[in-house]
N, C-alpha and C positions, 0 to 999 in steps of 0.2 A: 052358737056362732055360726054364721053362714060361711060357705067356703070362699065367698068374695070379700068378706069383711076383713079389714086390715088387722094384722097382728101387731101386738105390742112389741117394743124392741127386745131382742134376745137379752137375757140377763146372764148367760153362761155359754160356753162353747159346747158344740156337739161331742167333743171328746170326753166331756164330763158326764154325759147322759146316763151311761151305764158303766160303772167302774167296780162294783162289788164282784168278786170272782165267781160266786154262785150265780149271780144274775148274768154275767157275761156268758157263762156255761149255757144258761137256759136260752139266751138269745141265739147263740151259735147252734144249739140243738133245735131251734125253731119252736121252743116251748113259750118263750116270752116274745110277744110282738108288740108291746107297748110299754112305755115308761112314763109315770106320773111324777111331776116335779112342781115345787112351788114357783119356779121361774121357768122361762121359756129358753130352752137350750138348742133348738134347731128350727130351721125353716123347712117347709115341704120341699122335696126334691134334693134336700141335703143328703150326703152319703157319710156314713161312719164305717170304720173298719175295726173289727175285733178278730183277733186270732187268725188273721189271714183271710177273713170273709168280709164281704161288703154288704151293707144294709142301707136302703134308701128310706128316708122318712116320707111317708105318704100323707099323713094328715097331722095337723097340730091344732088343738082346740082347747077351750076351757070346760071344766066339769066340776061340779060340787061333789065332795066325798059322799054326801047323802044320796046322790043319784047313782052311785056305783052299784052294780049287780054282781052275782057270781060270774057272769060272762066276762065282765070287765076284769075281775080278779084273775080269770083264766088267761086273758091277754098279758097279764103281769106274771104269769107262770105259777099261779097258785089254784088249787082245786075249788076253794070256796072263799068268799068275801071275808069271812071271819078269819081264816088263815092268813090272808093278805093283811088285814088290819093288825093282827098280832105282829107280823113281820115289820111293818112300817113303824109301829109305835116302838118296837124294840130297837130299831135302828136309829130313832131320833130320840135322845134323852129328853124327858119332860114333855114330849108331844102328847097331845090328847087328840082322839079322833073326833073332829068336829064336823058334823054333817053339813054345815053351812060353809065350810072352808073350800075355797075354789082352788084347783091345781090345773096345771097344763099338761094335757095328754099329748104324747108323741107316738104315733103309731108308725111302725116300720115294717119292712119285709126284706128278706134276703134277696140280693141280686144274683141272677145266674153267673156261674163262673165265666161264662163267655162275655158278659156285660163289661 
């Protein structure tokens, strides 16, 4: 998807993008810098708050699970793609890792305290 291509309507709110405590801790620590979801939870430029810290969504785009690499898994806070796969499948009962499945990627960064 190009940066100028229109995005589908949001299917959920940014407050629901990262809710699992372990993931929130990874975001606050700067270890998790992206969240992949079936739906679109945020627009580029939108700000989310976690534990008194603010994070701005920089990019939102589609990606197939089959295109994910270890580097993408590191964005999610995992050492390897295999560990990320295990985590995601364990979080969603009955889910199978389907390489052709498309997800929405939300990339974000911490805002300086002065922002």
